[in-house]
C-alpha positions in Angstrom: -3.1 1.8 46.4 -2.1 2.3 50.0 1.5 2.8 51.0 1.6 -0.5 52.8 0.1 -2.3 49.7 2.8 -0.7 47.5 5.5 -1.8 49.9 4.2 -5.4 49.9 4.0 -5.3 46.1 7.6 -4.1 45.8 8.7 -6.8 48.2 6.8 -9.4 46.1 8.4 -8.1 42.9 11.9 -8.3 44.5 11.3 -11.9 45.6 10.1 -12.9 42.2 13.1 -11.3 40.5 15.4 -13.0 43.0 13.8 -16.4 42.4 14.0 -15.9 38.6 17.7 -15.1 38.8 18.3 -18.3 40.9 16.3 -20.4 38.5 18.5 -19.2 35.6 21.6 -20.1 37.6 20.1 -23.5 38.4 20.0 -24.3 34.7 23.6 -23.3 34.1 25.3 -24.6 37.3 27.2 -27.8 36.7 27.8 -28.5 40.4 25.1 -30.6 42.2 26.0 -28.9 45.5 25.4 -25.5 44.0 22.1 -26.6 42.6 21.0 -27.8 46.0 21.9 -24.4 47.5 20.0 -22.6 44.6 16.9 -24.8 45.2 17.0 -24.0 48.9 17.2 -20.3 48.0 14.3 -20.6 45.6 12.3 -22.2 48.3 13.1 -19.3 50.6 11.9 -16.9 47.9 8.7 -18.8 47.6 8.2 -18.8 51.4 8.7 -15.0 51.4 6.1 -14.7 48.6 3.6 -16.8 50.5 4.0 -14.6 53.6 3.7 -11.5 51.5 0.5 -12.8 49.9 -0.9 -13.6 53.4 0.0 -10.0 54.4 -1.8 -8.7 51.4 -4.9 -10.9 52.0 -4.9 -9.7 55.7 -5.0 -6.1 54.5 -8.0 -6.9 52.3 -9.7 -8.5 55.3 -9.0 -5.4 57.4 -10.4 -3.2 54.7 -13.6 -5.1 54.7 -14.1 -4.0 58.3 -15.1 -6.0 61.3 -15.8 -9.7 60.7 -14.2 -12.9 61.8 -11.7 -12.3 64.5 -8.4 -13.1 62.7 -5.4 -12.1 64.7 -2.7 -13.1 62.2 0.3 -10.9 62.5 3.1 -10.7 59.9 6.3 -9.1 61.1 9.1 -9.2 58.6 9.1 -12.8 57.4 7.3 -14.1 60.5 3.7 -15.1 60.8 2.1 -15.4 64.3 -0.9 -17.6 64.6 -3.2 -18.9 67.3 -4.0 -22.6 67.4 -7.3 -21.9 65.7 -5.6 -20.0 62.9 -2.9 -22.6 62.6 -5.7 -25.2 62.0 -6.4 -23.6 58.6 -2.8 -24.4 57.4 -3.4 -28.1 56.6 -1.8 -28.2 53.1 -5.2 -28.4 51.5 -7.1 -25.9 49.3 -3.9 -24.2 48.2 -2.8 -23.3 51.8 0.7 -24.3 53.0 1.1 -27.0 55.6 2.3 -25.7 58.9 3.0 -27.4 62.3 3.9 -25.9 65.6 6.6 -27.4 67.8 7.5 -25.8 71.1 5.9 -22.5 70.2 7.6 -22.3 66.8 5.6 -22.7 63.5 7.4 -24.7 60.8 6.5 -25.0 57.1 6.3 -28.7 56.1 4.9 -28.0 52.7 6.8 -30.0 50.1 8.8 -31.9 52.8 9.2 -35.5 51.7 8.5 -36.7 55.3 5.2 -34.8 55.2 3.8 -36.1 51.9 0.1 -35.2 51.6 0.6 -33.0 54.7 0.7 -36.0 57.0 3.5 -37.8 58.8 2.9 -41.2 60.3 -0.7 -40.4 61.0 -0.1 -36.9 62.2 -1.6 -34.1 60.2 -0.5 -30.5 59.5 -2.3 -27.5 61.0 -1.7 -28.6 64.7 0.6 -28.1 67.6 2.6 -31.3 67.6 5.0 -30.5 70.5 4.1 -33.6 72.6 4.2 -35.9 69.6 7.6 -34.5 68.5 9.1 -34.9 72.0 8.0 -38.5 72.3 9.5 -39.4 68.9 12.3 -37.1 67.9 13.6 -35.6 71.2 17.3 -34.7 70.9 17.4 -35.1 67.1 18.3 -32.2 64.8 15.2 -32.7 62.6 13.9 -29.1 63.1 17.0 -27.7 61.5 15.8 -29.1 58.2 12.5 -27.3 58.4 11.8 -23.6 57.7 10.6 -21.7 60.7 7.9 -19.3 59.7 6.5 -17.9 62.9 5.4 -18.3 66.5 2.3 -19.9 68.0 0.5 -17.2 70.1 -2.4 -17.2 72.6 
């Protein structure tokens, strides 16, 4: 196992341990506000695991040698995608649902407003900057979503 693979595995184990601790606290917390915070923390752990899994998969693709030109970069907890790569994150086939707005990629997986990875006819896996500006300009909606990376290229 390569050093980078060991590092990813260690980070994955840490995220799993962290999520398990928060789940235990969730069962014992009497305060609804504390439960909400714990659920948010668990979701963050899951997002970290998703990114680490993508990093691991990217290493497997690199080990296979030249093939499809996949320029996905993961830096810390950030994933950088081209529009073509973003189009793969539709919320289908086990992939998360991502949308890009003003160059930032957001995870809308599990967001109630994005049930079935669609929102008022818009679908995940796209740059929706223009649509967002025409409908939600000036609103604090993006603060409710988890930013996962940047749109590149």
